[in-house]
Backbone bond lengths (Angstrom), bond angles and torsions (degrees), N, CA, C in turn:
res aa  C-N    CA-C-N  psi(-1)  N-CA   C-N-CA  omega(-1)  CA-C   N-CA-C  phi
1 M - - - 1.448 - - 1.520 110.85 -
2 T 1.322 117.18 -37.37 1.455 118.49 -177.13 1.509 111.72 -64.56
3 R 1.324 118.13 -33.38 1.461 119.93 178.84 1.519 109.83 -66.58
4 F 1.316 117.47 -36.37 1.455 120.94 178.63 1.520 111.32 -60.42
5 L 1.299 116.31 -35.13 1.459 120.06 -175.71 1.520 112.00 -60.15
6 F 1.327 118.03 -15.15 1.455 121.12 179.15 1.519 112.34 -93.20
7 I 1.313 119.20 -15.50 1.466 121.94 -176.65 1.523 111.88 -69.49
8 I 1.300 116.79 -55.24 1.450 119.90 -175.77 1.519 111.11 -62.65
9 P 1.342 119.79 -41.76 1.469 117.33 176.02 1.523 112.34 -60.72
10 L 1.319 117.60 -34.34 1.464 119.35 176.97 1.521 110.28 -64.51
11 L 1.319 116.35 -39.04 1.458 120.34 178.68 1.520 111.00 -68.23
12 M 1.314 115.38 -27.89 1.449 120.68 -173.60 1.523 111.79 -111.02
13 C 1.320 117.91 30.91 1.456 121.41 -172.00 1.524 113.25 -56.05
14 A 1.308 117.98 -27.02 1.459 119.71 -179.50 1.529 112.24 -87.95
15 S 1.314 116.50 -4.15 1.461 120.61 -176.78 1.519 111.19 -93.29
16 G 1.325 115.91 167.46 1.450 121.73 178.07 1.515 112.22 -78.50
17 A 1.326 116.16 171.69 1.458 121.94 -177.92 1.526 111.90 -60.64
18 S 1.316 118.21 -38.28 1.462 119.73 -178.64 1.528 110.74 -66.08
19 A 1.308 117.63 -35.91 1.466 120.96 177.00 1.521 110.37 -67.78
20 Q 1.322 117.44 -36.46 1.459 120.92 177.31 1.521 110.07 -63.12
21 Q 1.319 116.55 -45.14 1.460 120.36 179.12 1.523 110.51 -62.48
22 L 1.315 116.70 -39.64 1.463 121.08 178.33 1.522 110.12 -60.12
23 G 1.332 116.91 -43.72 1.458 121.00 178.86 1.511 112.21 -63.49
24 Q 1.313 116.52 -40.88 1.462 120.54 178.31 1.525 109.78 -64.24
25 D 1.319 116.00 -45.92 1.456 120.47 -179.81 1.528 110.68 -62.78
26 A 1.310 116.59 -40.33 1.460 121.15 -176.32 1.523 112.54 -65.73
27 C 1.319 117.71 -34.55 1.468 120.57 -173.71 1.526 114.76 -107.47
28 A 1.309 118.60 -9.57 1.469 120.74 -175.26 1.526 112.06 -56.97
29 R 1.308 116.75 -44.80 1.466 119.76 -179.09 1.528 111.37 -66.51
30 D 1.327 116.72 -39.52 1.464 120.45 178.62 1.522 111.13 -65.12
31 V 1.317 116.80 -38.68 1.466 119.94 178.41 1.521 110.08 -63.20
32 T 1.322 117.58 -47.39 1.460 118.87 -179.02 1.526 111.44 -68.64
33 R 1.307 116.61 -29.62 1.467 120.25 -178.59 1.532 112.71 -77.33
34 F 1.330 117.14 -45.10 1.459 120.66 -172.50 1.532 114.54 -106.94
35 C 1.308 117.41 -22.46 1.470 119.61 -169.09 1.526 114.04 -123.72
36 R 1.310 117.29 17.41 1.460 121.19 -178.66 1.533 111.81 -53.85
37 A 1.315 117.36 -39.17 1.469 121.44 -176.43 1.520 113.21 -64.90
38 V 1.324 117.87 -23.01 1.476 120.01 -177.35 1.521 113.18 -111.51
39 M 1.308 117.50 7.73 1.463 120.56 -176.02 1.524 112.84 -59.75
40 N 1.316 118.22 -30.33 1.461 121.32 -179.23 1.525 112.81 -91.95
41 N 1.324 117.09 5.27 1.463 121.19 -177.73 1.523 113.29 -96.18
42 G 1.301 117.25 6.39 1.458 120.41 177.22 1.516 112.81 105.54
43 D 1.317 112.87 164.11 1.456 120.87 -176.52 1.525 112.62 -61.58
44 G 1.329 115.95 -40.25 1.460 120.05 -179.03 1.520 111.79 -62.12
45 A 1.323 116.31 -38.51 1.464 120.60 179.79 1.528 110.94 -66.85
46 V 1.328 116.76 -40.04 1.467 120.12 179.38 1.526 110.06 -67.95
47 L 1.319 117.18 -42.95 1.453 120.19 178.09 1.527 110.83 -61.86
48 A 1.321 117.14 -43.38 1.464 120.85 177.71 1.522 110.47 -61.52
49 C 1.302 116.70 -39.84 1.463 121.13 178.46 1.523 111.21 -63.95
50 L 1.328 116.21 -44.42 1.465 118.97 177.83 1.521 110.67 -60.07
51 K 1.320 116.67 -42.13 1.463 120.12 178.82 1.524 110.93 -64.43
52 Q 1.327 116.65 -37.66 1.461 121.30 -179.97 1.536 110.75 -64.66
53 H 1.300 116.90 -32.79 1.460 122.12 -179.23 1.531 112.02 -101.16
54 R 1.293 116.80 23.01 1.471 123.40 -173.33 1.526 113.12 -49.68
55 T 1.305 117.86 -43.34 1.465 120.58 -176.39 1.522 112.63 -70.60
56 R 1.327 117.21 -14.95 1.459 121.37 -177.87 1.531 112.68 -104.42
57 L 1.323 117.74 -5.04 1.456 121.26 -177.72 1.523 111.69 -70.93
58 S 1.323 114.45 156.05 1.459 118.70 174.34 1.526 108.31 -64.17
59 K 1.306 116.28 156.14 1.466 120.41 179.37 1.522 111.22 -60.56
60 A 1.327 116.73 -37.59 1.461 120.51 -178.94 1.522 111.53 -65.35
61 C 1.308 117.72 -43.55 1.472 121.06 179.74 1.524 110.23 -68.32
62 D 1.309 116.78 -43.16 1.464 121.12 177.93 1.529 109.90 -58.26
63 K 1.319 116.59 -41.33 1.467 120.49 179.55 1.528 110.81 -65.14
64 V 1.312 118.29 -42.40 1.469 121.22 178.35 1.524 109.78 -59.01
65 L 1.323 116.95 -46.49 1.464 120.32 179.64 1.526 111.12 -63.60
66 T 1.313 116.82 -46.10 1.460 121.21 179.79 1.513 111.88 -61.93
67 D 1.322 116.67 -44.12 1.461 121.14 -179.56 1.519 113.08 -62.13
68 H 1.332 116.11 -19.94 1.455 120.31 -178.27 1.526 112.91 -115.23
69 G 1.321 114.68 26.86 1.461 120.29 171.36 1.493 115.99 72.35
70 Q 1.281 117.36 25.10 1.479 120.38 -179.59 1.508 110.83 -110.48
């Protein structure tokens, strides 16, 4: 889970801290639900996993990814 916490801030590097927290909050549940097996494989693996499960993600997480070009 801790590795995931670095993905959304990387996607949101131009955003403020509150937006980063929002992104983490929006996708944390989806990461633990769909991507637990790859959480220790690095940020790229978690992001790829989220994209692979795109149709099953929460609306909030999907919006965070979409808003940041993913």
